[in-house]
TORTI-505038 format. One record per residue: residue in three letters; x, y, z of N, C-alpha, C in turn; residue number from 1. Coordinates in Angstrom, 1 decimal. Atoms other than C-alpha are relative to their C-alpha. Example, Ala and Ser with C-alpha at 12.3 -4.5 7.8 and 13.67 -1.06 7.14 Angstrom:
<recs>
{'ALA',{0.9,-1.2,0.0},{12.3,-4.5,7.8},{0.9,1.2,0.0},1}
{'SER',{-0.9,-1.1,0.0},{13.7,-1.1,7.1},{-0.8,1.1,0.8},2}
</recs>
This chain:
<recs>
{'MET',{0.0,1.6,1.5},{-78.3,-18.9,-181.8},{1.1,0.0,0.6},1}
{'ASN',{-1.2,0.9,0.1},{-74.9,-20.0,-182.1},{-0.3,-1.0,0.8},2}
{'ARG',{0.1,1.5,-0.7},{-75.3,-21.9,-179.0},{-1.5,-0.9,0.2},3}
{'THR',{1.3,1.0,-0.3},{-79.4,-23.6,-180.1},{0.8,-0.3,-1.7},4}
{'ILE',{-0.9,0.3,1.0},{-76.9,-24.0,-183.2},{1.1,-1.3,0.0},5}
{'SER',{-0.8,1.2,-0.6},{-74.0,-26.1,-181.5},{-1.1,-1.1,0.6},6}
{'THR',{0.4,1.6,-1.3},{-76.3,-27.8,-179.1},{-0.6,-1.4,-1.2},7}
{'LEU',{0.2,0.8,1.1},{-78.1,-29.3,-182.5},{0.7,-0.7,-1.0},8}
{'CYS',{-0.9,1.4,1.0},{-75.1,-30.1,-184.3},{0.7,-1.0,1.2},9}
{'LYS',{-0.9,0.8,-1.0},{-73.7,-32.0,-180.6},{-1.2,-1.8,-0.1},10}
{'LYS',{0.7,1.5,0.8},{-77.0,-34.4,-181.6},{-0.7,-0.5,-0.5},11}
{'ALA',{0.2,0.5,1.5},{-77.1,-35.0,-184.8},{1.1,-0.9,-0.1},12}
{'LYS',{-1.6,1.0,0.2},{-73.3,-36.2,-184.0},{-0.1,-1.3,0.3},13}
{'ARG',{-0.3,1.7,-0.2},{-74.9,-39.1,-181.9},{-0.4,-1.4,-0.6},14}
{'GLY',{0.4,1.0,0.4},{-75.3,-42.2,-182.3},{-0.6,-1.7,0.5},15}
{'PHE',{0.8,0.8,-0.4},{-76.9,-45.8,-181.5},{0.9,-0.3,1.6},16}
{'THR',{-0.6,0.5,-1.4},{-75.4,-47.5,-177.8},{0.0,-0.7,-0.3},17}
{'LEU',{0.0,0.8,-0.3},{-74.1,-49.8,-177.4},{-0.4,-1.5,0.4},18}
{'LEU',{1.3,0.5,-0.5},{-77.3,-51.6,-175.7},{-0.7,-0.4,-1.0},19}
{'GLU',{0.9,0.3,1.4},{-79.2,-50.8,-178.6},{0.3,-1.0,-1.1},20}
{'LEU',{-0.2,1.0,1.3},{-77.4,-52.6,-181.1},{-0.1,-1.5,0.7},21}
{'MET',{-0.3,1.7,-0.7},{-76.9,-56.0,-178.4},{-1.8,-0.1,-0.3},22}
{'VAL',{1.3,0.5,-0.5},{-81.1,-55.8,-178.1},{-0.4,0.2,-1.2},23}
{'VAL',{0.6,0.1,1.7},{-81.6,-55.0,-182.0},{0.5,-1.4,-0.9},24}
{'SER',{-0.9,1.3,1.1},{-79.1,-57.5,-182.8},{-1.1,-1.6,0.5},25}
{'LEU',{0.1,1.4,-0.4},{-80.6,-60.1,-180.4},{-1.9,-0.1,-0.8},26}
{'LEU',{1.0,-0.3,0.0},{-84.2,-59.1,-181.6},{0.2,-1.0,-1.8},27}
{'MET',{-0.1,0.2,1.7},{-83.0,-59.9,-185.5},{0.2,-1.7,0.6},28}
{'PHE',{-1.0,1.6,0.0},{-81.3,-63.5,-184.2},{-1.8,-0.6,0.1},29}
{'ILE',{1.6,0.4,-0.4},{-84.9,-64.1,-182.5},{-1.6,-0.2,-1.2},30}
{'VAL',{1.2,0.5,0.8},{-87.2,-63.9,-185.3},{0.7,-0.4,-1.3},31}
{'VAL',{-0.9,0.7,0.7},{-84.4,-65.1,-187.7},{-0.5,-1.9,0.1},32}
{'MET',{0.0,1.4,0.0},{-84.5,-68.6,-185.9},{-1.5,-0.3,0.0},33}
{'LEU',{1.2,0.8,-0.1},{-88.4,-68.4,-185.5},{-0.5,-0.2,-1.6},34}
{'THR',{0.0,0.3,1.3},{-88.2,-68.0,-189.1},{0.3,-1.6,-1.1},35}
{'ASN',{-0.8,0.9,0.1},{-86.2,-70.8,-189.8},{-0.7,-1.3,0.3},36}
{'GLN',{1.2,1.6,-0.6},{-88.4,-73.5,-187.5},{-1.1,-0.1,-0.3},37}
{'PHE',{1.7,-0.4,0.8},{-91.6,-71.9,-189.4},{0.6,-1.0,-1.5},38}
{'TRP',{-0.7,0.3,1.5},{-90.1,-72.7,-192.9},{0.9,-1.5,-0.1},39}
{'THR',{-0.2,1.3,-0.3},{-88.4,-76.2,-191.7},{-1.4,-0.7,0.8},40}
{'TRP',{0.9,0.5,-0.1},{-92.0,-77.4,-190.6},{-0.9,-0.1,-1.0},41}
{'PHE',{0.7,-0.5,1.4},{-93.3,-75.8,-193.7},{0.5,-0.8,-1.0},42}
{'THR',{-0.5,0.6,1.0},{-91.1,-77.2,-196.0},{-0.3,-1.4,-0.3},43}
{'PRO',{0.5,1.5,0.6},{-92.4,-81.0,-196.5},{-1.7,0.1,-0.2},44}
{'SER',{1.1,-0.2,0.4},{-95.8,-79.8,-196.5},{-0.8,0.2,-1.6},45}
{'VAL',{-0.1,-0.5,1.2},{-95.1,-77.8,-199.1},{0.2,-1.1,-1.2},46}
{'THR',{-0.4,0.8,0.8},{-93.3,-80.6,-201.2},{-0.3,-1.2,-0.2},47}
{'ASP',{1.4,0.9,0.5},{-96.2,-82.8,-200.9},{-0.7,0.3,-0.6},48}
{'ILE',{1.1,-0.5,1.2},{-98.5,-81.0,-202.4},{0.2,0.4,-1.4},49}
{'ILE',{-1.0,0.3,0.6},{-96.2,-80.3,-204.8},{-0.2,-1.4,-1.2},50}
{'ALA',{-0.4,1.0,0.6},{-96.0,-83.8,-205.7},{-1.6,-0.4,-0.3},51}
{'ARG',{1.7,0.8,0.3},{-99.9,-84.7,-205.5},{-0.2,0.9,-0.8},52}
{'ALA',{0.4,-0.9,0.7},{-100.8,-81.6,-207.6},{0.8,-0.3,-1.5},53}
{'HIS',{-0.7,-0.1,1.2},{-97.9,-82.4,-210.5},{-0.6,-1.5,-0.2},54}
{'THR',{0.6,1.8,0.0},{-99.2,-86.6,-210.1},{-2.0,0.0,-0.4},55}
{'LEU',{1.9,-0.4,0.1},{-103.4,-85.1,-210.4},{0.0,0.0,-1.6},56}
{'ARG',{0.1,-1.2,1.1},{-102.3,-82.5,-213.3},{0.7,-1.1,-0.9},57}
{'GLU',{-0.3,0.7,0.9},{-100.7,-85.5,-215.2},{-0.7,-1.2,0.0},58}
{'ALA',{1.1,1.3,-0.3},{-102.9,-88.1,-214.5},{-1.3,0.3,-0.4},59}
{'ARG',{1.3,-0.2,0.6},{-106.0,-85.8,-215.7},{0.3,0.2,-1.6},60}
{'MET',{-0.5,0.1,2.1},{-104.3,-84.9,-219.1},{-0.1,-1.5,0.0},61}
{'ALA',{-0.2,1.6,0.2},{-103.6,-89.2,-219.4},{-1.3,0.1,-0.5},62}
{'MET',{1.8,0.0,0.6},{-107.8,-89.3,-219.0},{-0.4,0.3,-1.2},63}
{'ARG',{0.5,-1.6,0.3},{-108.0,-86.4,-221.2},{-0.2,-0.9,-1.5},64}
{'SER',{-0.1,-0.1,1.7},{-106.2,-87.5,-224.0},{-0.7,-1.8,-0.4},65}
{'LEU',{0.9,1.6,-0.2},{-107.8,-91.8,-223.0},{-1.6,0.5,-1.0},66}
{'ALA',{1.7,0.0,0.2},{-111.2,-90.3,-223.0},{-0.5,0.5,-1.5},67}
{'ASP',{0.1,-1.1,1.2},{-110.7,-87.7,-226.3},{0.1,-1.8,-1.0},68}
{'ASP',{-0.3,2.0,1.4},{-109.4,-91.5,-228.9},{-1.0,-0.7,0.9},69}
{'PHE',{1.2,1.1,0.3},{-111.8,-93.7,-227.3},{-1.3,0.4,-0.2},70}
{'GLY',{0.9,-0.8,1.1},{-114.6,-91.3,-227.8},{-0.6,-0.4,-1.4},71}
{'ALA',{0.4,0.0,1.4},{-114.3,-91.7,-231.4},{0.9,-1.4,-0.4},72}
{'ALA',{-1.0,1.5,-0.1},{-112.7,-95.3,-231.4},{-1.0,-0.8,0.0},73}
{'VAL',{0.7,0.6,0.7},{-114.5,-98.2,-233.4},{0.4,-1.3,0.1},74}
{'GLY',{-0.7,1.6,-0.1},{-112.0,-100.9,-232.4},{1.0,0.7,1.4},75}
{'ALA',{-1.3,-0.8,-1.6},{-109.2,-101.2,-229.2},{0.6,-1.3,0.2},76}
{'ALA',{-0.2,1.5,-0.4},{-107.1,-104.2,-229.2},{1.8,0.2,0.6},77}
{'PRO',{-1.7,-0.3,-0.8},{-103.6,-104.5,-226.5},{0.4,-0.2,-1.2},78}
{'LEU',{-0.6,0.7,1.3},{-100.7,-105.4,-228.6},{1.3,0.3,1.9},79}
{'GLY',{-0.9,0.4,-1.0},{-99.1,-107.3,-225.5},{-0.3,0.4,1.1},80}
{'GLY',{0.8,-0.6,-1.5},{-99.6,-106.1,-221.7},{0.4,1.0,-0.2},81}
{'ASN',{-0.3,-0.7,-0.5},{-98.6,-103.0,-221.8},{0.5,1.4,-1.2},82}
{'ARG',{0.5,-1.2,0.8},{-99.8,-100.8,-225.1},{-1.2,-0.8,-0.7},83}
{'LEU',{1.6,-0.1,-0.1},{-102.6,-100.4,-226.6},{-0.5,1.2,-1.7},84}
{'ILE',{0.7,-1.3,1.6},{-104.3,-99.1,-230.7},{-1.1,0.3,0.3},85}
{'LEU',{1.6,-1.1,0.5},{-107.3,-97.4,-231.5},{-0.3,-0.1,-1.0},86}
{'CYS',{0.6,-0.8,1.2},{-109.2,-97.2,-234.3},{-1.2,0.5,-0.1},87}
{'LYS',{1.0,-1.1,0.2},{-110.7,-94.2,-235.0},{-0.6,-0.5,-2.1},88}
{'ASP',{0.7,0.1,1.3},{-113.2,-94.4,-238.2},{0.2,1.3,-1.2},89}
{'GLY',{-0.3,-0.6,1.2},{-112.3,-92.1,-241.3},{-0.7,-0.2,-1.3},90}
{'GLY',{-0.4,-0.4,1.4},{-111.9,-91.2,-244.3},{-1.8,1.1,-0.3},91}
{'ASP',{0.9,-1.1,0.9},{-115.3,-89.0,-246.7},{-1.3,-0.9,1.1},92}
{'PHE',{1.0,0.9,-0.1},{-117.7,-91.8,-245.8},{0.2,-1.3,1.3},93}
{'PRO',{0.0,0.7,-0.9},{-117.3,-93.5,-242.4},{-1.3,-1.0,0.2},94}
{'ASN',{0.8,1.2,0.1},{-118.9,-97.1,-242.1},{-0.2,-0.4,1.2},95}
{'GLY',{0.6,0.6,-1.5},{-118.8,-97.4,-238.3},{0.8,-1.3,0.7},96}
{'LEU',{-0.9,1.2,-0.1},{-116.0,-100.7,-238.7},{1.0,0.5,0.0},97}
{'ALA',{-1.2,-0.1,-0.2},{-112.9,-100.9,-237.2},{1.2,-0.4,-0.9},98}
{'ASP',{-1.2,0.9,1.6},{-110.4,-101.5,-241.0},{0.9,-0.4,0.4},99}
{'TRP',{-1.5,0.2,0.3},{-107.6,-101.2,-239.4},{1.2,0.6,-1.0},100}
{'SER',{-0.9,-0.4,0.9},{-106.4,-99.6,-242.2},{0.1,1.5,-1.0},101}
{'ALA',{1.1,-1.2,0.8},{-107.0,-96.0,-244.3},{-0.7,-0.3,-0.6},102}
{'PRO',{-0.6,-1.3,-0.6},{-108.3,-94.0,-244.4},{-0.9,-0.1,1.9},103}
{'ASP',{-0.6,0.4,-1.0},{-108.8,-95.4,-240.8},{0.9,0.5,0.5},104}
{'VAL',{-1.6,-1.0,0.0},{-106.7,-93.1,-238.5},{-0.1,-1.3,1.2},105}
{'LEU',{-0.2,0.9,-1.3},{-105.1,-95.6,-235.6},{1.1,0.9,0.7},106}
{'VAL',{-0.4,0.2,-1.2},{-103.8,-94.9,-232.5},{1.0,-0.5,1.2},107}
{'ASP',{-0.7,0.9,-0.6},{-101.0,-96.1,-230.5},{0.6,0.9,1.8},108}
{'TYR',{-0.3,-1.2,-1.5},{-100.6,-95.2,-227.0},{1.4,-1.4,1.3},109}
{'TYR',{-1.2,1.6,-0.7},{-97.5,-97.5,-224.6},{1.0,1.6,0.7},110}
{'ILE',{-0.7,-0.7,-0.6},{-94.8,-96.0,-222.5},{1.6,0.2,0.0},111}
{'VAL',{-1.4,0.1,0.9},{-91.5,-94.3,-223.4},{0.5,1.1,1.1},112}
{'ASP',{-0.9,-1.3,-1.0},{-89.1,-92.6,-220.2},{-0.9,0.1,0.6},113}
{'SER',{0.7,-0.8,-1.4},{-91.9,-92.9,-217.4},{-0.9,0.7,-0.5},114}
{'SER',{1.2,-0.9,0.1},{-94.0,-91.2,-219.9},{-1.1,-0.7,-0.8},115}
{'LEU',{0.8,0.6,0.8},{-97.1,-92.1,-221.6},{-0.2,1.0,-1.4},116}
{'TYR',{-1.0,-0.7,1.1},{-96.1,-91.6,-224.8},{-2.0,-0.4,-1.3},117}
{'ARG',{0.6,0.4,0.9},{-99.5,-91.2,-228.1},{0.4,0.1,-1.4},118}
{'ASN',{-0.5,-0.5,1.7},{-98.5,-92.0,-231.5},{-1.6,-0.1,-0.8},119}
{'ASN',{0.6,0.3,1.2},{-100.7,-91.5,-234.6},{0.8,-0.5,-1.4},120}
{'VAL',{-0.9,0.7,1.5},{-99.5,-94.3,-236.9},{-0.5,0.1,-1.2},121}
{'SER',{0.7,-0.5,1.7},{-101.6,-93.1,-239.7},{0.9,0.9,-0.4},122}
{'ALA',{-0.1,-0.5,0.2},{-100.4,-89.9,-239.4},{1.7,-0.1,-0.2},123}
{'GLY',{-1.7,-0.1,-0.6},{-96.4,-90.3,-238.1},{0.3,0.8,0.8},124}
{'THR',{-0.4,-0.6,-1.3},{-96.8,-88.2,-235.1},{-0.4,-0.3,1.0},125}
{'GLY',{0.8,0.3,-1.5},{-96.9,-88.5,-231.4},{0.9,0.8,0.7},126}
{'PHE',{-0.3,-1.0,-1.0},{-96.1,-87.0,-228.2},{-0.6,-0.7,1.0},127}
{'ALA',{0.2,1.1,-1.1},{-95.8,-87.8,-224.4},{-1.3,1.1,0.3},128}
{'VAL',{1.2,-0.5,-0.6},{-99.1,-86.8,-222.9},{-0.1,-0.5,1.2},129}
{'ALA',{-0.6,-0.3,-1.7},{-98.0,-87.7,-218.9},{1.4,-0.8,0.0},130}
{'ASP',{-1.1,0.1,-0.2},{-95.1,-87.4,-217.6},{0.0,-1.1,1.7},131}
{'GLY',{0.0,0.4,-1.3},{-94.5,-89.8,-214.2},{-0.5,-1.0,0.2},132}
{'VAL',{0.4,0.8,0.0},{-95.7,-92.8,-215.2},{0.7,-1.1,-0.1},133}
{'THR',{-0.7,1.2,0.1},{-94.9,-96.0,-213.9},{-0.4,-1.3,-0.5},134}
{'GLY',{0.7,1.2,0.5},{-97.2,-98.6,-215.2},{-1.0,0.2,-0.9},135}
{'PHE',{1.0,0.2,1.0},{-99.3,-99.3,-218.2},{-0.9,-1.1,-0.3},136}
{'THR',{1.0,1.5,0.4},{-101.7,-102.1,-218.4},{-1.2,0.2,-0.5},137}
{'VAL',{0.3,0.2,1.0},{-103.4,-103.4,-221.1},{-0.6,-1.2,0.0},138}
{'GLU',{0.3,1.6,-0.1},{-105.9,-106.2,-220.2},{-1.1,-0.5,-1.1},139}
{'GLN',{1.5,0.2,1.0},{-108.7,-107.8,-223.4},{-0.8,-0.8,1.4},140}
{'ILE',{0.9,0.6,-1.0},{-111.7,-108.6,-220.0},{-0.5,-1.3,-0.8},141}
{'SER',{0.5,0.6,1.5},{-113.3,-110.1,-223.4},{-0.5,0.4,-1.0},142}
{'PRO',{-0.1,-0.3,1.4},{-114.2,-109.8,-227.1},{0.0,1.1,0.0},143}
{'THR',{0.4,-1.2,0.1},{-115.5,-106.6,-226.5},{0.0,1.1,1.4},144}
{'LEU',{-0.4,-0.6,-0.6},{-114.0,-105.1,-223.5},{1.4,-0.4,0.5},145}
{'ILE',{-1.1,-0.5,0.3},{-111.1,-103.5,-222.6},{0.3,0.6,1.0},146}
{'ARG',{-0.4,-0.7,-1.3},{-109.0,-102.6,-218.8},{1.1,0.4,-0.1},147}
{'ILE',{-1.4,-1.3,-0.6},{-106.3,-99.8,-218.9},{0.3,0.3,1.2},148}
{'THR',{-0.6,-0.7,-1.5},{-104.5,-99.1,-215.8},{1.1,0.9,-0.5},149}
{'LEU',{-0.8,-0.6,-0.2},{-102.4,-96.5,-215.4},{0.3,0.5,0.9},150}
{'ASP',{-1.3,-0.7,-1.1},{-99.4,-95.7,-212.5},{-0.1,0.7,0.0},151}
{'LEU',{-1.0,-1.4,0.6},{-98.2,-92.5,-212.3},{0.4,0.1,1.9},152}
{'ALA',{-1.0,0.0,-1.2},{-95.9,-91.9,-209.2},{0.9,2.0,0.0},153}
{'VAL',{-1.0,-1.4,0.0},{-94.0,-88.1,-208.3},{0.2,-0.3,1.2},154}
{'ARG',{-0.4,-0.2,-1.5},{-92.2,-88.4,-204.9},{-0.3,-1.6,0.3},155}
{'ASP',{0.5,0.8,-1.1},{-93.8,-90.2,-202.1},{-1.6,-0.2,-0.6},156}
{'PHE',{1.3,-0.3,0.4},{-97.3,-89.7,-203.6},{-0.4,-0.5,-1.7},157}
{'SER',{0.6,0.4,1.2},{-98.8,-92.0,-206.2},{-1.8,-0.9,-0.7},158}
{'ARG',{1.1,0.3,-0.1},{-102.3,-92.7,-207.8},{0.0,-0.8,-1.2},159}
{'GLN',{0.1,0.8,0.8},{-103.3,-95.5,-210.1},{-1.7,-0.1,-0.7},160}
{'LEU',{1.4,-0.2,1.2},{-106.5,-94.8,-213.0},{-0.2,-1.3,-0.5},161}
{'THR',{0.3,1.5,0.8},{-108.1,-97.7,-214.1},{-1.6,0.5,-1.3},162}
{'PHE',{1.0,-0.3,0.8},{-110.3,-97.3,-217.6},{-0.5,-1.2,-0.8},163}
{'MET',{1.0,1.5,0.4},{-113.0,-99.6,-218.8},{-0.3,0.5,-1.4},164}
{'TRP',{0.7,-0.9,1.7},{-113.9,-99.2,-223.1},{-0.8,-1.5,0.0},165}
{'SER',{0.8,1.0,0.6},{-116.3,-101.7,-224.6},{-0.2,0.4,-0.9},166}
{'GLN',{-0.6,-0.6,2.3},{-116.4,-102.0,-228.7},{-1.7,0.6,0.0},167}
{'PRO',{1.4,0.3,0.2},{-119.6,-100.8,-229.6},{-1.0,-0.2,-0.9},168}
</recs>
């Protein structure tokens, strides 16, 4: 019995050989190098996808905000080449005409620090609708037709949106 216990103790004290440690180290080095190569190849694709997703999200937010305001607008006018004001019929008895004064609601769109900014002139409130805006052009095509061009860019990805509005 004594002999069995001493044999077990000797086996328990054994460790890894130098050769085993070198093989494991080599395998770990190979795994790290493969992971590094994969990550180097994969990172630009992920960065491009993130830039595209960000640009499209900002474009969607700008489109929704403009569409909501244009849906209720009875009048629109460019203010210079890069500013737009909309008139939404308001009050208890809307007349369907753009009066451009109370009780109608006036909404102004323009660029501030590469963000499309929406300002409710009547209420005195405003907020950024979309970031990454590189251009906002408003053109009066005819007395009743306006074209709005919105340029967005994040890193190397850009998108241009064009909206047409016709007076009701």
